[in-house]
C-alpha positions as MATLAB code, in Angstrom:
seq = 'MSNSVPFNLDPPGTYIYDGPASTRGYKLTKFGLSLRNPENRKTFLADEAGYMTEFGLSEDEIAMVRARDWTGLIKAGGHLQSMLKVAATVGENLWHIGAHNAGMSAEELQALCPRKVTALPGGDD';
ca = [
      22.457   13.845   -9.221;
      21.088   13.343   -5.728;
      20.173    9.911   -4.372;
      17.330   11.397   -2.344;
      13.831   10.090   -2.967;
      11.651   12.831   -4.517;
       8.582   11.763   -2.532;
       7.701   10.762    0.986;
       7.514    7.001    1.567;
       5.734    7.486    4.889;
       2.580    9.515    4.184;
       0.040    9.677    7.003;
      -2.069    6.533    7.135;
       0.385    4.383    5.174;
       1.802    1.268    6.813;
       5.102    0.118    5.366;
       5.646   -3.649    5.437;
       9.369   -4.014    6.038;
      11.721   -6.377    7.848;
      10.769   -5.301   11.372;
       7.051   -5.511   10.517;
       7.584   -8.967    9.037;
       9.313  -10.157   12.178;
       6.720   -8.571   14.452;
       3.837  -10.133   12.512;
       5.343  -13.550   11.781;
       2.745  -15.496   13.778;
      -0.141  -13.460   12.345;
       1.073  -14.052    8.815;
       1.629  -17.761    9.413;
      -1.881  -18.038   10.872;
      -3.417  -16.194    7.910;
      -1.612  -18.311    5.335;
      -2.786  -21.482    7.071;
      -6.290  -20.591    5.931;
      -5.405  -21.541    2.362;
      -6.370  -25.068    3.424;
     -10.159  -25.692    3.411;
      -9.968  -27.939    6.493;
      -8.123  -25.227    8.404;
     -10.830  -22.725    7.467;
     -13.502  -25.055    8.873;
     -11.504  -25.535   12.075;
     -10.980  -21.787   12.443;
     -14.650  -20.971   11.903;
     -15.687  -23.598   14.465;
     -13.409  -22.133   17.187;
     -11.658  -18.918   16.199;
      -9.897  -18.260   19.508;
      -8.769  -21.867   19.920;
      -7.376  -22.017   16.389;
      -5.474  -18.748   16.815;
      -4.096  -19.856   20.169;
      -2.527  -22.858   18.429;
      -0.526  -20.377   16.317;
       0.703  -18.547   19.405;
      -1.187  -15.318   18.740;
      -1.305  -12.888   21.643;
      -4.569  -11.903   23.306;
      -4.361   -8.530   21.526;
      -3.883  -10.199   18.129;
      -6.783  -12.582   18.773;
      -8.969   -9.633   19.781;
      -8.058   -7.772   16.561;
      -8.966  -10.782   14.404;
     -12.258  -11.268   16.257;
     -13.044   -7.534   15.845;
     -12.059   -7.668   12.142;
      -9.636   -4.836   12.892;
      -7.796   -5.036    9.575;
      -5.868   -1.820   10.191;
      -4.671   -3.037   13.573;
      -3.620   -6.385   12.123;
      -1.602   -4.724    9.374;
      -0.015   -2.322   11.887;
       0.824   -5.372   14.040;
       2.811   -6.796   11.114;
       0.273   -9.070    9.461;
       1.068   -9.254    5.740;
      -1.799   -7.935    3.618;
      -2.042  -11.124    1.535;
      -2.326  -13.313    4.618;
      -4.850  -10.963    6.247;
      -6.836  -11.207    3.024;
      -7.055  -14.984    3.640;
      -8.538  -14.254    7.072;
     -10.965  -11.735    5.591;
     -12.105  -14.164    2.890;
     -12.620  -16.890    5.480;
     -14.999  -14.666    7.457;
     -16.864  -13.435    4.365;
     -15.050  -10.170    3.775;
     -12.633   -9.046    1.051;
     -10.046   -6.476    0.029;
     -12.714   -3.761   -0.177;
     -13.433   -4.311    3.530;
      -9.738   -4.110    4.434;
      -9.206   -0.938    2.394;
     -12.366    0.640    3.725;
     -11.372   -0.131    7.309;
      -8.000    1.530    6.680;
      -9.785    4.573    5.216;
     -12.348    4.772    8.029;
     -15.413    4.103    5.894;
     -17.667    1.263    4.789;
     -16.822   -1.004    1.870;
     -19.832    0.387    0.025;
     -18.594    3.962    0.489;
     -15.151    3.013   -0.804;
     -16.592    1.239   -3.834;
     -18.729    4.280   -4.644;
     -15.590    6.442   -4.645;
     -13.754    4.129   -7.050;
     -13.829    5.688  -10.530;
     -13.317    2.428  -12.428;
     -16.197   -0.010  -12.246;
     -15.621   -3.689  -13.016;
     -18.707   -5.275  -14.515;
     -17.556   -8.430  -16.299;
     -16.127  -10.776  -13.696;
     -15.209  -14.360  -14.529;
     -18.177  -16.625  -13.863;
     -20.541  -13.672  -13.716;
     -23.612  -13.022  -15.804;
     -21.969  -10.228  -17.857;
];
């Protein structure tokens, strides 16, 4: 039996988070995870560029965060879970990240999703 993988792990538009990506995006990921703390979120929202500078982010990384360039941040090595913390802090969510990666709006992506979730915890349903 062959040890070859029967499918392609690198399809177009897929960004693999591996060791080199982790190393490349270490500062981005550390910055994103810092936003778990409510005080850090307030500080970030008051001065985004200043807060990111404290984490040693490059000018390009700061520009991507300010532009909400989720695809660029993931390509730069930001871990999805930490970028989700950034998105949540600025009022966006996983739909926005996925939609950005797919080149469409969050609403368009949600409309394409075949499974609708209607009973969320704390909701009216």
